[in-house]
PDB file of N, CA, C, O and CB in Angstrom:
ATOM      1  N   MET A   1       8.972  21.705 -26.284  1.00  0.00           N
ATOM      2  CA  MET A   1       9.140  20.881 -25.116  1.00  0.00           C
ATOM      3  C   MET A   1       7.943  19.937 -25.017  1.00  0.00           C
ATOM      4  O   MET A   1       6.795  20.376 -25.082  1.00  0.00           O
ATOM      5  CB  MET A   1       9.288  21.748 -23.840  1.00  0.00           C
ATOM      6  N   THR A   2       8.208  18.670 -24.864  1.00  0.00           N
ATOM      7  CA  THR A   2       7.124  17.702 -24.797  1.00  0.00           C
ATOM      8  C   THR A   2       7.033  17.094 -23.410  1.00  0.00           C
ATOM      9  O   THR A   2       8.027  17.016 -22.688  1.00  0.00           O
ATOM     10  CB  THR A   2       7.317  16.608 -25.842  1.00  0.00           C
ATOM     11  N   LYS A   3       5.853  16.671 -23.049  1.00  0.00           N
ATOM     12  CA  LYS A   3       5.633  16.022 -21.763  1.00  0.00           C
ATOM     13  C   LYS A   3       5.910  14.530 -21.905  1.00  0.00           C
ATOM     14  O   LYS A   3       5.681  13.956 -22.970  1.00  0.00           O
ATOM     15  CB  LYS A   3       4.185  16.271 -21.253  1.00  0.00           C
ATOM     16  N   PRO A   4       6.411  13.886 -20.821  1.00  0.00           N
ATOM     17  CA  PRO A   4       6.605  12.430 -20.905  1.00  0.00           C
ATOM     18  C   PRO A   4       5.256  11.723 -20.974  1.00  0.00           C
ATOM     19  O   PRO A   4       4.253  12.215 -20.456  1.00  0.00           O
ATOM     20  CB  PRO A   4       7.420  11.910 -19.691  1.00  0.00           C
ATOM     21  N   ALA A   5       5.250  10.580 -21.613  1.00  0.00           N
ATOM     22  CA  ALA A   5       4.014   9.818 -21.777  1.00  0.00           C
ATOM     23  C   ALA A   5       3.511   9.328 -20.427  1.00  0.00           C
ATOM     24  O   ALA A   5       4.294   8.880 -19.589  1.00  0.00           O
ATOM     25  CB  ALA A   5       4.228   8.630 -22.730  1.00  0.00           C
ATOM     26  N   ALA A   6       2.216   9.415 -20.226  1.00  0.00           N
ATOM     27  CA  ALA A   6       1.605   8.936 -18.987  1.00  0.00           C
ATOM     28  C   ALA A   6       1.523   7.412 -19.025  1.00  0.00           C
ATOM     29  O   ALA A   6       1.359   6.826 -20.095  1.00  0.00           O
ATOM     30  CB  ALA A   6       0.191   9.562 -18.783  1.00  0.00           C
ATOM     31  N   PRO A   7       1.638   6.762 -17.852  1.00  0.00           N
ATOM     32  CA  PRO A   7       1.520   5.297 -17.843  1.00  0.00           C
ATOM     33  C   PRO A   7       0.113   4.882 -18.264  1.00  0.00           C
ATOM     34  O   PRO A   7      -0.862   5.579 -17.986  1.00  0.00           O
ATOM     35  CB  PRO A   7       1.851   4.725 -16.439  1.00  0.00           C
ATOM     36  N   LYS A   8       0.026   3.745 -18.934  1.00  0.00           N
ATOM     37  CA  LYS A   8      -1.264   3.274 -19.416  1.00  0.00           C
ATOM     38  C   LYS A   8      -2.089   2.723 -18.266  1.00  0.00           C
ATOM     39  O   LYS A   8      -1.574   2.040 -17.381  1.00  0.00           O
ATOM     40  CB  LYS A   8      -1.081   2.208 -20.500  1.00  0.00           C
ATOM     41  N   ARG A   9      -3.384   3.035 -18.297  1.00  0.00           N
ATOM     42  CA  ARG A   9      -4.292   2.541 -17.275  1.00  0.00           C
ATOM     43  C   ARG A   9      -4.664   1.099 -17.577  1.00  0.00           C
ATOM     44  O   ARG A   9      -4.747   0.700 -18.739  1.00  0.00           O
ATOM     45  CB  ARG A   9      -5.553   3.421 -17.186  1.00  0.00           C
ATOM     46  N   ARG A  10      -4.886   0.323 -16.529  1.00  0.00           N
ATOM     47  CA  ARG A  10      -5.353  -1.049 -16.687  1.00  0.00           C
ATOM     48  C   ARG A  10      -6.832  -1.067 -16.359  1.00  0.00           C
ATOM     49  O   ARG A  10      -7.232  -0.678 -15.262  1.00  0.00           O
ATOM     50  CB  ARG A  10      -4.555  -2.043 -15.776  1.00  0.00           C
ATOM     51  N   LEU A  11      -7.640  -1.512 -17.293  1.00  0.00           N
ATOM     52  CA  LEU A  11      -9.080  -1.587 -17.075  1.00  0.00           C
ATOM     53  C   LEU A  11      -9.419  -2.825 -16.258  1.00  0.00           C
ATOM     54  O   LEU A  11      -8.813  -3.876 -16.468  1.00  0.00           O
ATOM     55  CB  LEU A  11      -9.837  -1.602 -18.416  1.00  0.00           C
ATOM     56  N   PRO A  12     -10.378  -2.732 -15.327  1.00  0.00           N
ATOM     57  CA  PRO A  12     -10.732  -3.888 -14.510  1.00  0.00           C
ATOM     58  C   PRO A  12     -11.281  -5.055 -15.323  1.00  0.00           C
ATOM     59  O   PRO A  12     -11.232  -6.198 -14.869  1.00  0.00           O
ATOM     60  CB  PRO A  12     -11.739  -3.486 -13.477  1.00  0.00           C
ATOM     61  N   THR A  13     -11.796  -4.787 -16.504  1.00  0.00           N
ATOM     62  CA  THR A  13     -12.364  -5.850 -17.344  1.00  0.00           C
ATOM     63  C   THR A  13     -11.338  -6.445 -18.307  1.00  0.00           C
ATOM     64  O   THR A  13     -11.687  -7.285 -19.136  1.00  0.00           O
ATOM     65  CB  THR A  13     -13.547  -5.312 -18.133  1.00  0.00           C
ATOM     66  N   SER A  14     -10.085  -6.022 -18.207  1.00  0.00           N
ATOM     67  CA  SER A  14      -9.045  -6.490 -19.109  1.00  0.00           C
ATOM     68  C   SER A  14      -8.767  -7.979 -18.879  1.00  0.00           C
ATOM     69  O   SER A  14      -8.725  -8.426 -17.733  1.00  0.00           O
ATOM     70  CB  SER A  14      -7.760  -5.666 -18.918  1.00  0.00           C
ATOM     71  N   PRO A  15      -8.577  -8.758 -19.963  1.00  0.00           N
ATOM     72  CA  PRO A  15      -8.268 -10.178 -19.808  1.00  0.00           C
ATOM     73  C   PRO A  15      -6.807 -10.425 -19.408  1.00  0.00           C
ATOM     74  O   PRO A  15      -6.438 -11.554 -19.085  1.00  0.00           O
ATOM     75  CB  PRO A  15      -8.573 -10.910 -21.101  1.00  0.00           C
ATOM     76  N   PHE A  16      -5.982  -9.381 -19.428  1.00  0.00           N
ATOM     77  CA  PHE A  16      -4.575  -9.524 -19.092  1.00  0.00           C
ATOM     78  C   PHE A  16      -4.360  -9.269 -17.599  1.00  0.00           C
ATOM     79  O   PHE A  16      -5.033  -8.431 -16.998  1.00  0.00           O
ATOM     80  CB  PHE A  16      -3.717  -8.559 -19.936  1.00  0.00           C
ATOM     81  N   LYS A  17      -3.421 -10.000 -17.013  1.00  0.00           N
ATOM     82  CA  LYS A  17      -3.132  -9.843 -15.591  1.00  0.00           C
ATOM     83  C   LYS A  17      -2.398  -8.527 -15.336  1.00  0.00           C
ATOM     84  O   LYS A  17      -1.615  -8.063 -16.164  1.00  0.00           O
ATOM     85  CB  LYS A  17      -2.298 -11.032 -15.075  1.00  0.00           C
ATOM     86  N   ALA A  18      -2.667  -7.947 -14.183  1.00  0.00           N
ATOM     87  CA  ALA A  18      -1.974  -6.725 -13.790  1.00  0.00           C
ATOM     88  C   ALA A  18      -0.524  -7.067 -13.447  1.00  0.00           C
ATOM     89  O   ALA A  18      -0.249  -8.154 -12.938  1.00  0.00           O
ATOM     90  CB  ALA A  18      -2.687  -6.040 -12.583  1.00  0.00           C
ATOM     91  N   PRO A  19       0.402  -6.151 -13.719  1.00  0.00           N
ATOM     92  CA  PRO A  19       1.794  -6.429 -13.370  1.00  0.00           C
ATOM     93  C   PRO A  19       1.940  -6.546 -11.858  1.00  0.00           C
ATOM     94  O   PRO A  19       1.358  -5.769 -11.101  1.00  0.00           O
ATOM     95  CB  PRO A  19       2.728  -5.327 -13.918  1.00  0.00           C
ATOM     96  N   ALA A  20       2.717  -7.520 -11.438  1.00  0.00           N
ATOM     97  CA  ALA A  20       2.902  -7.754 -10.006  1.00  0.00           C
ATOM     98  C   ALA A  20       3.876  -6.727  -9.442  1.00  0.00           C
ATOM     99  O   ALA A  20       4.914  -6.447 -10.041  1.00  0.00           O
ATOM    100  CB  ALA A  20       3.415  -9.194  -9.741  1.00  0.00           C
ATOM    101  N   ALA A  21       3.531  -6.173  -8.291  1.00  0.00           N
ATOM    102  CA  ALA A  21       4.417  -5.223  -7.618  1.00  0.00           C
ATOM    103  C   ALA A  21       5.536  -5.994  -6.930  1.00  0.00           C
ATOM    104  O   ALA A  21       5.292  -7.054  -6.354  1.00  0.00           O
ATOM    105  CB  ALA A  21       3.631  -4.350  -6.590  1.00  0.00           C
ATOM    106  N   PRO A  22       6.756  -5.476  -6.983  1.00  0.00           N
ATOM    107  CA  PRO A  22       7.854  -6.189  -6.328  1.00  0.00           C
ATOM    108  C   PRO A  22       7.658  -6.200  -4.806  1.00  0.00           C
ATOM    109  O   PRO A  22       7.147  -5.241  -4.229  1.00  0.00           O
ATOM    110  CB  PRO A  22       9.212  -5.540  -6.689  1.00  0.00           C
ATOM    111  N   ALA A  23       8.070  -7.291  -4.176  1.00  0.00           N
ATOM    112  CA  ALA A  23       7.940  -7.406  -2.723  1.00  0.00           C
ATOM    113  C   ALA A  23       8.915  -6.443  -2.045  1.00  0.00           C
ATOM    114  O   ALA A  23      10.048  -6.295  -2.503  1.00  0.00           O
ATOM    115  CB  ALA A  23       8.201  -8.869  -2.257  1.00  0.00           C
ATOM    116  N   PRO A  24       8.496  -5.789  -0.968  1.00  0.00           N
ATOM    117  CA  PRO A  24       9.411  -4.872  -0.295  1.00  0.00           C
ATOM    118  C   PRO A  24      10.584  -5.623   0.331  1.00  0.00           C
ATOM    119  O   PRO A  24      10.443  -6.765   0.769  1.00  0.00           O
ATOM    120  CB  PRO A  24       8.667  -4.071   0.777  1.00  0.00           C
ATOM    121  N   GLU A  25      11.729  -4.972   0.366  1.00  0.00           N
ATOM    122  CA  GLU A  25      12.915  -5.580   0.955  1.00  0.00           C
ATOM    123  C   GLU A  25      12.753  -5.689   2.462  1.00  0.00           C
ATOM    124  O   GLU A  25      12.089  -4.860   3.085  1.00  0.00           O
ATOM    125  CB  GLU A  25      14.173  -4.770   0.607  1.00  0.00           C
ATOM    126  N   ASP A  26      13.359  -6.710   3.041  1.00  0.00           N
ATOM    127  CA  ASP A  26      13.364  -6.860   4.485  1.00  0.00           C
ATOM    128  C   ASP A  26      14.658  -6.269   5.024  1.00  0.00           C
ATOM    129  O   ASP A  26      15.747  -6.617   4.568  1.00  0.00           O
ATOM    130  CB  ASP A  26      13.212  -8.352   4.899  1.00  0.00           C
ATOM    131  N   PHE A  27      14.532  -5.374   5.996  1.00  0.00           N
ATOM    132  CA  PHE A  27      15.690  -4.757   6.621  1.00  0.00           C
ATOM    133  C   PHE A  27      15.769  -5.204   8.065  1.00  0.00           C
ATOM    134  O   PHE A  27      14.748  -5.493   8.690  1.00  0.00           O
ATOM    135  CB  PHE A  27      15.623  -3.218   6.526  1.00  0.00           C
ATOM    136  N   ALA A  28      16.978  -5.263   8.594  1.00  0.00           N
ATOM    137  CA  ALA A  28      17.204  -5.629   9.988  1.00  0.00           C
ATOM    138  C   ALA A  28      18.005  -4.515  10.648  1.00  0.00           C
ATOM    139  O   ALA A  28      18.683  -3.739   9.974  1.00  0.00           O
ATOM    140  CB  ALA A  28      17.945  -7.003  10.105  1.00  0.00           C
ATOM    141  N   VAL A  29      17.919  -4.445  11.965  1.00  0.00           N
ATOM    142  CA  VAL A  29      18.672  -3.438  12.708  1.00  0.00           C
ATOM    143  C   VAL A  29      20.160  -3.673  12.457  1.00  0.00           C
ATOM    144  O   VAL A  29      20.651  -4.796  12.576  1.00  0.00           O
ATOM    145  CB  VAL A  29      18.341  -3.493  14.244  1.00  0.00           C
ATOM    146  N   GLY A  30      20.865  -2.608  12.110  1.00  0.00           N
ATOM    147  CA  GLY A  30      22.294  -2.694  11.838  1.00  0.00           C
ATOM    148  C   GLY A  30      22.635  -2.737  10.363  1.00  0.00           C
ATOM    149  O   GLY A  30      23.805  -2.595  10.008  1.00  0.00           O
ATOM    150  N   ASP A  31      21.650  -2.930   9.482  1.00  0.00           N
ATOM    151  CA  ASP A  31      21.915  -2.971   8.040  1.00  0.00           C
ATOM    152  C   ASP A  31      22.347  -1.596   7.541  1.00  0.00           C
ATOM    153  O   ASP A  31      21.794  -0.575   7.951  1.00  0.00           O
ATOM    154  CB  ASP A  31      20.665  -3.452   7.268  1.00  0.00           C
ATOM    155  N   GLN A  32      23.341  -1.578   6.649  1.00  0.00           N
ATOM    156  CA  GLN A  32      23.714  -0.348   5.981  1.00  0.00           C
ATOM    157  C   GLN A  32      22.836  -0.202   4.747  1.00  0.00           C
ATOM    158  O   GLN A  32      22.630  -1.161   4.004  1.00  0.00           O
ATOM    159  CB  GLN A  32      25.229  -0.338   5.608  1.00  0.00           C
ATOM    160  N   VAL A  33      22.321   1.005   4.534  1.00  0.00           N
ATOM    161  CA  VAL A  33      21.404   1.255   3.428  1.00  0.00           C
ATOM    162  C   VAL A  33      21.811   2.536   2.714  1.00  0.00           C
ATOM    163  O   VAL A  33      22.574   3.349   3.236  1.00  0.00           O
ATOM    164  CB  VAL A  33      19.942   1.347   3.929  1.00  0.00           C
ATOM    165  N   THR A  34      21.280   2.689   1.511  1.00  0.00           N
ATOM    166  CA  THR A  34      21.416   3.935   0.786  1.00  0.00           C
ATOM    167  C   THR A  34      20.026   4.380   0.360  1.00  0.00           C
ATOM    168  O   THR A  34      19.187   3.559  -0.009  1.00  0.00           O
ATOM    169  CB  THR A  34      22.365   3.780  -0.440  1.00  0.00           C
ATOM    170  N   HIS A  35      19.788   5.678   0.414  1.00  0.00           N
ATOM    171  CA  HIS A  35      18.493   6.252   0.068  1.00  0.00           C
ATOM    172  C   HIS A  35      18.718   7.298  -1.012  1.00  0.00           C
ATOM    173  O   HIS A  35      19.708   8.027  -0.970  1.00  0.00           O
ATOM    174  CB  HIS A  35      17.788   6.874   1.320  1.00  0.00           C
ATOM    175  N   ASP A  36      17.812   7.380  -1.979  1.00  0.00           N
ATOM    176  CA  ASP A  36      17.966   8.301  -3.105  1.00  0.00           C
ATOM    177  C   ASP A  36      18.024   9.762  -2.666  1.00  0.00           C
ATOM    178  O   ASP A  36      18.671  10.571  -3.330  1.00  0.00           O
ATOM    179  CB  ASP A  36      16.830   8.111  -4.082  1.00  0.00           C
ATOM    180  N   VAL A  37      17.365  10.116  -1.569  1.00  0.00           N
ATOM    181  CA  VAL A  37      17.323  11.505  -1.117  1.00  0.00           C
ATOM    182  C   VAL A  37      18.320  11.758   0.015  1.00  0.00           C
ATOM    183  O   VAL A  37      19.045  12.752  -0.020  1.00  0.00           O
ATOM    184  CB  VAL A  37      15.912  11.867  -0.659  1.00  0.00           C
ATOM    185  N   TYR A  38      18.369  10.878   1.016  1.00  0.00           N
ATOM    186  CA  TYR A  38      19.150  11.110   2.226  1.00  0.00           C
ATOM    187  C   TYR A  38      20.575  10.579   2.162  1.00  0.00           C
ATOM    188  O   TYR A  38      21.416  11.031   2.940  1.00  0.00           O
ATOM    189  CB  TYR A  38      18.457  10.496   3.382  1.00  0.00           C
ATOM    190  N   GLY A  39      20.883   9.648   1.277  1.00  0.00           N
ATOM    191  CA  GLY A  39      22.229   9.121   1.139  1.00  0.00           C
ATOM    192  C   GLY A  39      22.452   7.865   1.957  1.00  0.00           C
ATOM    193  O   GLY A  39      21.543   7.050   2.116  1.00  0.00           O
ATOM    194  N   LEU A  40      23.689   7.703   2.488  1.00  0.00           N
ATOM    195  CA  LEU A  40      24.066   6.506   3.235  1.00  0.00           C
ATOM    196  C   LEU A  40      23.568   6.585   4.667  1.00  0.00           C
ATOM    197  O   LEU A  40      23.557   7.653   5.279  1.00  0.00           O
ATOM    198  CB  LEU A  40      25.582   6.315   3.214  1.00  0.00           C
ATOM    199  N   GLY A  41      23.153   5.430   5.195  1.00  0.00           N
ATOM    200  CA  GLY A  41      22.671   5.391   6.565  1.00  0.00           C
ATOM    201  C   GLY A  41      22.710   3.987   7.127  1.00  0.00           C
ATOM    202  O   GLY A  41      23.098   3.038   6.445  1.00  0.00           O
ATOM    203  N   ARG A  42      22.295   3.863   8.409  1.00  0.00           N
ATOM    204  CA  ARG A  42      22.252   2.580   9.096  1.00  0.00           C
ATOM    205  C   ARG A  42      20.897   2.458   9.772  1.00  0.00           C
ATOM    206  O   ARG A  42      20.426   3.394  10.418  1.00  0.00           O
ATOM    207  CB  ARG A  42      23.417   2.444  10.130  1.00  0.00           C
ATOM    208  N   VAL A  43      20.267   1.277   9.616  1.00  0.00           N
ATOM    209  CA  VAL A  43      18.963   1.019  10.220  1.00  0.00           C
ATOM    210  C   VAL A  43      19.154   0.883  11.729  1.00  0.00           C
ATOM    211  O   VAL A  43      19.972   0.085  12.185  1.00  0.00           O
ATOM    212  CB  VAL A  43      18.297  -0.269   9.614  1.00  0.00           C
ATOM    213  N   ILE A  44      18.385   1.676  12.513  1.00  0.00           N
ATOM    214  CA  ILE A  44      18.495   1.615  13.971  1.00  0.00           C
ATOM    215  C   ILE A  44      17.207   1.133  14.625  1.00  0.00           C
ATOM    216  O   ILE A  44      17.171   0.912  15.835  1.00  0.00           O
ATOM    217  CB  ILE A  44      18.867   2.978  14.522  1.00  0.00           C
ATOM    218  N   GLY A  45      16.146   0.966  13.832  1.00  0.00           N
ATOM    219  CA  GLY A  45      14.894   0.464  14.378  1.00  0.00           C
ATOM    220  C   GLY A  45      13.967  -0.015  13.277  1.00  0.00           C
ATOM    221  O   GLY A  45      14.020   0.472  12.148  1.00  0.00           O
ATOM    222  N   ILE A  46      13.111  -0.981  13.618  1.00  0.00           N
ATOM    223  CA  ILE A  46      12.160  -1.546  12.649  1.00  0.00           C
ATOM    224  C   ILE A  46      10.771  -1.568  13.286  1.00  0.00           C
ATOM    225  O   ILE A  46      10.616  -1.970  14.439  1.00  0.00           O
ATOM    226  CB  ILE A  46      12.592  -2.992  12.199  1.00  0.00           C
ATOM    227  N   GLU A  47       9.773  -1.137  12.534  1.00  0.00           N
ATOM    228  CA  GLU A  47       8.370  -1.323  12.891  1.00  0.00           C
ATOM    229  C   GLU A  47       7.848  -2.337  11.887  1.00  0.00           C
ATOM    230  O   GLU A  47       7.752  -2.030  10.699  1.00  0.00           O
ATOM    231  CB  GLU A  47       7.535   0.049  12.864  1.00  0.00           C
ATOM    232  N   ALA A  48       7.512  -3.524  12.334  1.00  0.00           N
ATOM    233  CA  ALA A  48       7.196  -4.676  11.486  1.00  0.00           C
ATOM    234  C   ALA A  48       6.278  -4.326  10.318  1.00  0.00           C
ATOM    235  O   ALA A  48       5.091  -4.063  10.510  1.00  0.00           O
ATOM    236  CB  ALA A  48       6.555  -5.757  12.315  1.00  0.00           C
ATOM    237  N   GLY A  49       6.834  -4.324   9.109  1.00  0.00           N
ATOM    238  CA  GLY A  49       6.061  -4.109   7.891  1.00  0.00           C
ATOM    239  C   GLY A  49       5.548  -2.701   7.685  1.00  0.00           C
ATOM    240  O   GLY A  49       4.861  -2.438   6.698  1.00  0.00           O
ATOM    241  N   ILE A  50       5.866  -1.772   8.604  1.00  0.00           N
ATOM    242  CA  ILE A  50       5.328  -0.416   8.493  1.00  0.00           C
ATOM    243  C   ILE A  50       6.408   0.592   8.115  1.00  0.00           C
ATOM    244  O   ILE A  50       6.249   1.356   7.164  1.00  0.00           O
ATOM    245  CB  ILE A  50       4.672  -0.001   9.804  1.00  0.00           C
ATOM    246  N   ALA A  51       7.515   0.588   8.871  1.00  0.00           N
ATOM    247  CA  ALA A  51       8.546   1.595   8.654  1.00  0.00           C
ATOM    248  C   ALA A  51       9.880   1.132   9.211  1.00  0.00           C
ATOM    249  O   ALA A  51       9.960   0.165   9.969  1.00  0.00           O
ATOM    250  CB  ALA A  51       8.141   2.923   9.291  1.00  0.00           C
ATOM    251  N   ALA A  52      10.927   1.847   8.815  1.00  0.00           N
ATOM    252  CA  ALA A  52      12.268   1.620   9.345  1.00  0.00           C
ATOM    253  C   ALA A  52      12.821   2.966   9.802  1.00  0.00           C
ATOM    254  O   ALA A  52      12.685   3.967   9.098  1.00  0.00           O
ATOM    255  CB  ALA A  52      13.206   0.950   8.274  1.00  0.00           C
ATOM    256  N   LEU A  53      13.441   2.992  10.971  1.00  0.00           N
ATOM    257  CA  LEU A  53      14.083   4.197  11.480  1.00  0.00           C
ATOM    258  C   LEU A  53      15.548   4.113  11.088  1.00  0.00           C
ATOM    259  O   LEU A  53      16.247   3.168  11.452  1.00  0.00           O
ATOM    260  CB  LEU A  53      13.907   4.346  13.042  1.00  0.00           C
ATOM    261  N   VAL A  54      16.014   5.127  10.331  1.00  0.00           N
ATOM    262  CA  VAL A  54      17.356   5.088   9.764  1.00  0.00           C
ATOM    263  C   VAL A  54      18.135   6.315  10.219  1.00  0.00           C
ATOM    264  O   VAL A  54      17.635   7.439  10.182  1.00  0.00           O
ATOM    265  CB  VAL A  54      17.302   5.016   8.219  1.00  0.00           C
ATOM    266  N   ASP A  55      19.383   6.071  10.655  1.00  0.00           N
ATOM    267  CA  ASP A  55      20.283   7.147  11.059  1.00  0.00           C
ATOM    268  C   ASP A  55      21.163   7.484   9.866  1.00  0.00           C
ATOM    269  O   ASP A  55      21.965   6.659   9.427  1.00  0.00           O
ATOM    270  CB  ASP A  55      21.147   6.743  12.309  1.00  0.00           C
ATOM    271  N   PHE A  56      21.014   8.706   9.336  1.00  0.00           N
ATOM    272  CA  PHE A  56      21.789   9.138   8.179  1.00  0.00           C
ATOM    273  C   PHE A  56      22.957  10.029   8.576  1.00  0.00           C
ATOM    274  O   PHE A  56      23.514  10.731   7.732  1.00  0.00           O
ATOM    275  CB  PHE A  56      20.897   9.868   7.198  1.00  0.00           C
ATOM    276  N   GLY A  57      23.332  10.008   9.848  1.00  0.00           N
ATOM    277  CA  GLY A  57      24.444  10.826  10.317  1.00  0.00           C
ATOM    278  C   GLY A  57      23.975  12.181  10.788  1.00  0.00           C
ATOM    279  O   GLY A  57      24.070  12.486  11.977  1.00  0.00           O
ATOM    280  N   SER A  58      23.472  13.001   9.887  1.00  0.00           N
ATOM    281  CA  SER A  58      23.008  14.339  10.258  1.00  0.00           C
ATOM    282  C   SER A  58      21.557  14.332  10.746  1.00  0.00           C
ATOM    283  O   SER A  58      21.114  15.284  11.388  1.00  0.00           O
ATOM    284  CB  SER A  58      23.147  15.285   9.073  1.00  0.00           C
ATOM    285  N   SER A  59      20.824  13.269  10.444  1.00  0.00           N
ATOM    286  CA  SER A  59      19.422  13.195  10.873  1.00  0.00           C
ATOM    287  C   SER A  59      18.978  11.748  10.997  1.00  0.00           C
ATOM    288  O   SER A  59      19.566  10.844  10.404  1.00  0.00           O
ATOM    289  CB  SER A  59      18.509  13.946   9.886  1.00  0.00           C
ATOM    290  N   ARG A  60      17.934  11.552  11.776  1.00  0.00           N
ATOM    291  CA  ARG A  60      17.281  10.249  11.881  1.00  0.00           C
ATOM    292  C   ARG A  60      15.920  10.384  11.221  1.00  0.00           C
ATOM    293  O   ARG A  60      15.156  11.299  11.529  1.00  0.00           O
ATOM    294  CB  ARG A  60      17.152   9.770  13.384  1.00  0.00           C
ATOM    295  N   THR A  61      15.625   9.469  10.312  1.00  0.00           N
ATOM    296  CA  THR A  61      14.403   9.568   9.525  1.00  0.00           C
ATOM    297  C   THR A  61      13.655   8.252   9.552  1.00  0.00           C
ATOM    298  O   THR A  61      14.251   7.176   9.513  1.00  0.00           O
ATOM    299  CB  THR A  61      14.716   9.974   8.085  1.00  0.00           C
ATOM    300  N   ARG A  62      12.335   8.360   9.618  1.00  0.00           N
ATOM    301  CA  ARG A  62      11.453   7.190   9.565  1.00  0.00           C
ATOM    302  C   ARG A  62      11.026   7.009   8.118  1.00  0.00           C
ATOM    303  O   ARG A  62      10.312   7.847   7.567  1.00  0.00           O
ATOM    304  CB  ARG A  62      10.201   7.354  10.516  1.00  0.00           C
ATOM    305  N   ILE A  63      11.462   5.917   7.503  1.00  0.00           N
ATOM    306  CA  ILE A  63      11.164   5.614   6.101  1.00  0.00           C
ATOM    307  C   ILE A  63      10.019   4.604   6.072  1.00  0.00           C
ATOM    308  O   ILE A  63      10.133   3.519   6.643  1.00  0.00           O
ATOM    309  CB  ILE A  63      12.435   5.058   5.347  1.00  0.00           C
ATOM    310  N   LEU A  64       8.926   4.955   5.414  1.00  0.00           N
ATOM    311  CA  LEU A  64       7.756   4.092   5.346  1.00  0.00           C
ATOM    312  C   LEU A  64       7.915   3.008   4.287  1.00  0.00           C
ATOM    313  O   LEU A  64       8.592   3.202   3.278  1.00  0.00           O
ATOM    314  CB  LEU A  64       6.515   4.916   5.061  1.00  0.00           C
ATOM    315  N   SER A  65       7.280   1.863   4.534  1.00  0.00           N
ATOM    316  CA  SER A  65       7.249   0.762   3.581  1.00  0.00           C
ATOM    317  C   SER A  65       6.439   1.206   2.375  1.00  0.00           C
ATOM    318  O   SER A  65       5.459   1.921   2.580  1.00  0.00           O
ATOM    319  CB  SER A  65       6.647  -0.531   4.220  1.00  0.00           C
ATOM    320  N   PRO A  66       6.743   0.863   1.182  1.00  0.00           N
ATOM    321  CA  PRO A  66       7.513  -0.240   0.630  1.00  0.00           C
ATOM    322  C   PRO A  66       8.964   0.093   0.334  1.00  0.00           C
ATOM    323  O   PRO A  66       9.581  -0.623  -0.455  1.00  0.00           O
ATOM    324  CB  PRO A  66       6.868  -0.714  -0.606  1.00  0.00           C
ATOM    325  N   TYR A  67       9.539   1.116   0.905  1.00  0.00           N
ATOM    326  CA  TYR A  67      10.961   1.428   0.780  1.00  0.00           C
ATOM    327  C   TYR A  67      11.394   1.582  -0.673  1.00  0.00           C
ATOM    328  O   TYR A  67      12.424   1.038  -1.072  1.00  0.00           O
ATOM    329  CB  TYR A  67      11.787   0.350   1.445  1.00  0.00           C
ATOM    330  N   ALA A  68      10.628   2.308  -1.457  1.00  0.00           N
ATOM    331  CA  ALA A  68      10.877   2.424  -2.898  1.00  0.00           C
ATOM    332  C   ALA A  68      12.226   3.054  -3.201  1.00  0.00           C
ATOM    333  O   ALA A  68      12.862   2.675  -4.185  1.00  0.00           O
ATOM    334  CB  ALA A  68       9.781   3.237  -3.553  1.00  0.00           C
ATOM    335  N   LYS A  69      12.684   4.000  -2.395  1.00  0.00           N
ATOM    336  CA  LYS A  69      13.919   4.709  -2.705  1.00  0.00           C
ATOM    337  C   LYS A  69      15.101   4.235  -1.859  1.00  0.00           C
ATOM    338  O   LYS A  69      16.170   4.844  -1.900  1.00  0.00           O
ATOM    339  CB  LYS A  69      13.717   6.191  -2.508  1.00  0.00           C
ATOM    340  N   MET A  70      14.922   3.148  -1.089  1.00  0.00           N
ATOM    341  CA  MET A  70      15.980   2.694  -0.198  1.00  0.00           C
ATOM    342  C   MET A  70      16.397   1.267  -0.565  1.00  0.00           C
ATOM    343  O   MET A  70      15.557   0.399  -0.801  1.00  0.00           O
ATOM    344  CB  MET A  70      15.517   2.763   1.276  1.00  0.00           C
ATOM    345  N   THR A  71      17.718   1.049  -0.607  1.00  0.00           N
ATOM    346  CA  THR A  71      18.230  -0.290  -0.907  1.00  0.00           C
ATOM    347  C   THR A  71      19.291  -0.675   0.108  1.00  0.00           C
ATOM    348  O   THR A  71      19.969   0.182   0.674  1.00  0.00           O
ATOM    349  CB  THR A  71      18.807  -0.354  -2.340  1.00  0.00           C
ATOM    350  N   LYS A  72      19.425  -1.978   0.332  1.00  0.00           N
ATOM    351  CA  LYS A  72      20.403  -2.517   1.270  1.00  0.00           C
ATOM    352  C   LYS A  72      21.748  -2.624   0.574  1.00  0.00           C
ATOM    353  O   LYS A  72      21.824  -3.002  -0.595  1.00  0.00           O
ATOM    354  CB  LYS A  72      19.955  -3.897   1.817  1.00  0.00           C
ATOM    355  N   LEU A  73      22.809  -2.290   1.299  1.00  0.00           N
ATOM    356  CA  LEU A  73      24.165  -2.405   0.737  1.00  0.00           C
ATOM    357  C   LEU A  73      24.797  -3.716   1.128  1.00  0.00           C
ATOM    358  O   LEU A  73      25.936  -3.990   0.748  1.00  0.00           O
ATOM    359  CB  LEU A  73      25.050  -1.246   1.199  1.00  0.00           C
TER     360      LEU A  73
END
């Protein structure tokens, strides 16, 4: 059994630019979303640039930015 390769470190003195992180998605109240862990839901509240409150039917969860596991449908 082998371990997966670790991501390569970027040295601060490297002449190559660091890869740009993707911009977080903008969500609005009422948007339907899907989350990798919680499933389908609807945005019921927004905290500007900090978090989104999402109703997943069985629970309401506060998802923090950058919303890596959540996408808009």
